matplotlib code that plots the C-alpha trace (Angstrom):
import matplotlib.pyplot as plt

x = [-19.5, -18.7, -15.4, -16.9, -19.4, -16.5, -14.8, -17.9, -18.6, -15.3, -15.9, -18.8, -17.2, -14.4, -17.1, -18.9, -15.3, -14.9, -18.3, -17.9, -14.1, -15.6, -18.6, -18.0, -14.4, -12.8, -14.7, -14.2, -10.5, -10.3, -12.1, -10.5, -7.0, -5.5, -2.1, -0.9, -0.7, -4.2, -5.1, -3.0, -4.6, -8.3, -7.5, -5.2, -7.6, -9.7, -6.7, -6.2, -10.1, -9.9, -7.1, -8.7, -12.2, -10.5, -8.3, -11.2, -13.5, -11.2, -10.5, -14.3, -14.4, -11.2, -12.4, -15.9, -14.2, -11.6, -14.6, -17.2, -15.2, -11.8, -11.6, -10.2, -7.1, -6.5, -3.1, -4.2, -4.5, -6.2, -2.7, -2.5, -5.8, -4.8, -1.8, -3.4, -6.1, -3.4, -1.2, -4.6, -5.5, -2.2, -1.9, -5.3, -4.7, -1.1, -1.4, -4.6, -2.4, 0.3, -2.5, -1.9, -5.6, -8.4, -11.1, -11.4, -12.0, -9.9, -7.0, -4.1, -0.7, 0.2, 2.8, 1.0, -1.6, 0.7, 1.9, -1.6, -2.5, 0.1, -0.9, -3.8, -2.4, -0.4, -3.3, -5.4, -2.7, -2.8, -6.2, -6.0, -2.9, -4.5, -8.2, -7.3, -10.8, -11.7, -14.9, -15.6, -18.1, -20.7, -22.6, -26.4]
y = [59.0, 61.1, 59.4, 55.9, 56.6, 57.9, 54.6, 52.6, 55.1, 54.3, 50.2, 50.6, 52.3, 49.7, 47.0, 48.3, 48.6, 45.2, 43.8, 45.6, 43.8, 40.6, 40.2, 42.8, 43.8, 40.4, 38.2, 40.5, 40.7, 37.1, 36.5, 38.7, 39.3, 41.7, 42.2, 40.0, 42.7, 43.3, 39.9, 39.9, 43.2, 42.0, 38.6, 40.2, 43.3, 41.5, 41.2, 44.7, 45.3, 42.6, 44.5, 48.0, 46.7, 44.5, 47.4, 49.6, 47.2, 46.3, 49.8, 50.8, 48.1, 49.0, 52.5, 51.3, 49.2, 51.8, 54.5, 52.1, 50.4, 52.1, 54.9, 58.2, 57.8, 54.8, 54.8, 53.3, 56.0, 56.0, 55.3, 51.9, 51.1, 52.0, 49.8, 47.0, 47.0, 47.1, 44.4, 42.1, 42.8, 42.0, 38.5, 37.6, 38.2, 37.2, 34.0, 33.3, 33.8, 31.4, 29.0, 28.6, 29.4, 29.0, 31.1, 33.5, 30.4, 28.1, 30.2, 29.4, 30.9, 33.7, 36.2, 38.8, 38.5, 38.9, 42.2, 43.5, 42.4, 44.5, 47.4, 47.4, 47.5, 50.2, 52.0, 51.6, 52.6, 55.9, 56.5, 55.7, 58.2, 61.0, 61.0, 59.7, 58.8, 59.1, 58.8, 61.7, 61.5, 64.2, 65.7, 66.2]
z = [-9.9, -12.9, -13.3, -13.3, -16.0, -18.1, -17.6, -18.2, -21.4, -22.6, -21.9, -24.1, -26.9, -26.9, -26.7, -29.8, -31.3, -30.6, -31.8, -35.4, -35.5, -34.4, -36.8, -39.6, -40.2, -39.5, -41.5, -44.6, -44.1, -43.6, -46.6, -49.2, -49.7, -47.7, -46.4, -43.4, -41.1, -41.5, -40.8, -37.8, -36.5, -37.0, -35.2, -32.3, -31.8, -29.2, -26.8, -26.8, -25.9, -23.4, -21.5, -21.6, -20.2, -18.0, -16.6, -16.4, -14.8, -12.1, -11.7, -11.0, -8.8, -6.8, -6.6, -5.4, -2.7, -1.7, -1.2, 0.4, 3.1, 3.2, 5.5, 3.9, 6.3, 4.5, 3.2, 0.0, -2.8, -6.3, -7.9, -5.9, -7.2, -10.8, -10.4, -9.0, -11.8, -14.6, -12.8, -12.1, -15.5, -17.1, -15.0, -16.3, -19.7, -20.2, -18.4, -20.7, -23.5, -22.1, -21.7, -17.7, -17.1, -19.9, -18.4, -21.4, -23.9, -26.0, -27.2, -29.4, -28.4, -30.9, -30.2, -31.7, -29.0, -26.3, -28.1, -28.5, -24.6, -23.8, -25.8, -24.4, -20.7, -21.6, -23.0, -20.0, -18.1, -20.2, -19.6, -16.0, -15.4, -17.7, -16.2, -12.7, -12.0, -8.3, -6.0, -4.0, -1.1, -1.7, 1.0, 0.7]

ax = plt.figure().add_subplot(projection="3d")
ax.plot(x, y, z, "-o")
ax.set_aspect("equal")
plt.show()
């Protein structure tokens, strides 16, 4: 369970950074005269956060489901869960950006949003491959 908690801590940190960006940094950058790349960053950064949080959330759900419902002899490994989580998250965020669904709110097509979503998916992939979260069955 410590791996799930670590994922939740990472998600919490990303959400705090997202909130700081949305309510403090973004209004300040938009109101003042900053270089264009900084405007692009503060406007597209939420897509990166969405990909990271979504990927870790789906990973946690997948790991809990694997531990609870699948036997240990199952052919489904943690790597399968990671791959599934990143693919589902990628489908969700990219289809949202291409306006195929509107579950995340009213989006305006922006290629930078797609770029930041892809960067977020790459980051969550590295997080999963680096930490390799698992749920071990603890005997009492």
